[in-house]
N, C-alpha and C positions, 0 to 999 in steps of 0.2 A: 503493499499500499503506499508505503514512505516513495518506493521510484516511481511510482503512478504520479503521486504528489509531486515529485521533483520533475517528470517531465510534463507535466500540466504549465508548472510554472515555467518552464525552459520556453514552451510554446508560446507562451501569453510573452515573455520577456522579447523573442524574436518576434513575433507580430508587432511589439513595441519600439523595435531596434533599438533595445539595449542590448548590445552587442556582448560586451562584459558578463554580462549578467545571465543573457542566454548559454553562453559557453560554458561558462562553470556550472550552472543548470545541468546542460545535455554530458558533461563530463561526468558529473556525478550520477545520473542516471545512468550513463554507456558502463560506467564503471558495475555497477549493480546486475545489469540486465543490459546484453549487447543493443543498441540501437535499431530499429528497422528503417529502412532505406530514405523514408521520406527523411526523419530524423537524423541520420547520418550527415545527409546532405546541410540541412541545418546546422549541423554541429559543424561540418566544414566551413560553409562560409561563415558562421560566426568567428571559430577563429581564425579566417583569413583578416575578417572586418577589425579584430583588432590585434593585427598583428605578428600571430603564431603560425606563421608559415611550414614549419616543417608538421605541426599539429593540422593542419587544414590537407597539405598534400596526403597524410595518411589518412584522414578520415575520406576524402575523397577517391583514395584509393580501395578502400573498404566498400564505398558505395559502386565503385567501378565492379568491382570482383560480384557485389549482392545483387547488382543490375545484370551482370552476366549469368549468374545463377538460376537467374528468374527468367532468362530465355527474352530480356528487353535489351537489343540492341542499341536503339537509338538512346536509351538512358546511358547505356554503359561509354556509349561514346561521348556523350556531354562530359556526363564526368571526367574522360579521360583528356578532353578537350580542357577543361577547367584544370586540371592540372597543368596541362603544358603550356597553358598562357601564363597563371603565375609562375612555374619556374622559369620562361621565356623574358618575364619583366623581372626576375631577380638574375637574368645573365646567363643560367645555366642552359645553353641553347642546343645543346646535343639530346642532354633529357628531355628536353621541350619536343625539339623534332620527333624524340622517340614515341613520345605519346601521342601527337600528335597523327604519326605513323598506325599507332596502337589502336584509334579511334577510327580511324579508316579500314582498317582491315574487320574491326567489328561491325561496319556497317556494309560491308560486301554481302550482295544477297538483299540487303534493302532497298526498297524501290526510291521516287521520291519522296524525299522528305528535308525540313530544315537544317537537319543534321551535317548533311553534304557541305551545306553549304556555310555552316560554320568551321567545316575543315579549311572550304576554299577560301574564306578571310583571312584565318590567322595563317594559312601560307603566304596569302598575300600581301599581308603584313610585314612580313619576311622579307619578302622579292621588293616590297615597294621599299622600305630603310636598306636594302642592297645596294639601293641605287638604279630599280628601273620601276618609278612609278606608273612610266608609261604600261609598262607590261604588266602593272597587276593591276590596274583600272579595270579590265573588262570582266573580271572576276567581281569585283566590289558592285559594279553594274547588275550582274545576274544575281547576285547576293541579296538586293535590293528587291528585285522582282518577286523571289522568293519569301522573302520576309514579310512582302505585302500579301501573298496569296496566303501563306500560312498565319498572317496576325502575329507574327514571334516580333514585338515590340526592342528585345535586345538586339535581336539580330538585323532589324531594320537599322536601327542605331549604328552599331557597329560598322553595318556596309556604308551607310551615307558619309561615315566618320572617315571610312577609307579612301569613299569618292573624294571627299573636301582635301581630305591630305595631298591625295596625288594631284589633283587639279591644282592646290598652290605649289607643290615641288614641282612643276611644269610650269611654273610661271603664271598660272593663271587666278592670282591672288584674289581678284575682286569677286569670281565666280565661286573660288572655294571657299573663301572665307562665306559668304551668303547661304551658301551649303551648310558648314559649319553651324552659323546662327540655327538656322532651321532645326538642326539638329539639337542643339541645346533647349530648343522651345519644348519637344518631346522631355528631354531631361529635367528642367524645372517644372513641369508639368506631373511631375513623377509616374510618367509610364514606364519609366528603365529600372531594372533593378539596379540597387546600391553599387554591386562590384563595376557593372559598366559605367555606370552613371557618375562615379569616381575617375574612372578613365576617360572618359567624356571631356568630363570638366577640366582637369590636369594637362590635356592636350589640347583642349582649344585655348586655354589660357597660354600655354607656350608656346604654341602658333603664334598668338598676338603677339606676344613680346617680341619673337623673332622676325616680325612683320613690322615690329616698332607700331604697332596699332596699339597703342596706349590706352587710348580711347575705350575700345573691346577689353583689352586687357584688365583695365581695372573694373569694368562693370561684370566683367563675368568673376573676376577674383571675389569680388563682395556676392555674389551670387554663391561661390563654392564656401566664401565663409559662412553663409547663413545655412549651407546646406550641412556640413559640418558640424555649427554650432548645435543644431537639431539634432545631431547624433552625438552628445557626449563621450562616449567609450570608442567611436571609430578615432583607428589610429593610420593607415595606410594613407591616408589622403590629408590629414590633418597638418603634419608637417608639412607637406607640397604648398599647401594652402598657406601658410605662415612665410614660407622662402618667398612667393609669389608675392605677397602684401608687403615683406621684407623689400624687394627690389622697387617696386612701385612709390614706398615711401622714398626708398634711396631718391631714386628720380626726382622726387619734390622737394629734395632737401630737407625731409623730417630725419633727420639722421637718429637721432635721439630714439624717438618710435621705432624706427628699422631695427636699431642696435637690440632693443627689448624682443623683438619681432625674429631674431635671429637666433639668439639664445634661448627663445625660449622655443625654437625650432631643434636647435641641438639637443636642449633636454629631451624633447618628446622624442626625436627619431634616434636616439643613443638607446633605446631599448623598449621591452625585453630584445628584440631581434635588432642587430643595426641595418639599418635601410640605406640604402644607396644615395638616396636624397641628403644624407646625413653631411655626405659631402660638398653638395649645393650650398645646405646651410653655413657650414665652418668657413668656404669660401667668401659668400655674404657676409659675415660674422671678419672676419680678416678683411675684407675690401673696406669694411665700415671704419675698423679700426685705421685703415690706413688714411683715409680720408679724414678723420677725425686726427687725427697726429698732432695737429697744432691748435686743437680747439681744446677745451676746458673737458676733459672725459666725465660723464655723467657717472654719479656715485653710482650708480644702480647696473652698470655695465659689470659685467661677469668674464673675467679672462677664461678663455678655453685652448688646450694647447691645439697646435695644426693637427687637422686628420689626413693621414695619408689618402684619404680617399677622396680630399677636397679636388675640385675639378668644375670650373667655372661651364663649361660646356654642358647644356642637357641632352639628354637623352628620352627616347620616347616611349611608353608615357611616363609621364612623374618622374622624371631623370631616372628611371629604376631598371631601363633595360641597356647592361652592360653589353659590349663586343666581344666575342673572341675573335682569335685572328682571321677566322675564315668570313667575315661579315664586316663591312664596312660602316664608318660611323656614320648614323643618320645625317642628310644633307641638311646646313641651315638652311631655314626659310629663306632668309637675306641675307644677303653679305655683311660682314658688320665692319 
């Protein structure tokens, strides 16, 4: 009875987007009695959204295996793609591609379904950032049609995000950003699940910054701030939000506020799992100390050691997709 009560509380916390509470409650219930497939997937997402990468991978792996056991290849593939996308954003490209391949193999024999489109778009994102946005765009175009036909809002969002980015990377900045603005309307309306909403926010803001479109960057950073504030236990995107805010404050000359945001971002991104965005946060902190060297340093400034991961360049999305030697860096949206 205690496990049943804990599971009910976990589901309620999940529905309320109290991700930390949901994770702890699902984990407690799982320790008493192994979770079913629906709750395993919720455990995985709650772990991901609270920065517990290894725990989320483990839960999604169990969900993938359970779906195979139930002879549900489409659901098994979805979980494989979630694992692969998470690994890709963490810079673990080879295992990410392995999970994409596994998901594709599981789908063999399945007819027309949105999961085939999910596989295409993840491979197309890799192709796009590998330097071939023109070659990647047709898959995004096809996946938009699939998303509309199956009424899959997450698929539609990620496909249009890819379309817009491909256009921007090919020098079609005006049409590309207009399409990205359209994507964000669906995100801000709550039509997209939290994982993909966060990716869309961070990608949009990074693109605006690289295009030097500060008006858009400021507006979407404010929207991201409100979205993060509505989910206090959210980890993966909150640090990125602070970094973006820090950049904008620095450009506006609000150095003291920017310094506070940079310190907060460094603290947040330092644990429990060090995020790659931590490098960007430390870079901003160092840059602000450099700019303020001849000015009285605010008392609240906190000295932090330089991070070996500090890197002024963004990776996509959310500054978290490192590259190995086989993949090029994502091209800048505009020459600096």
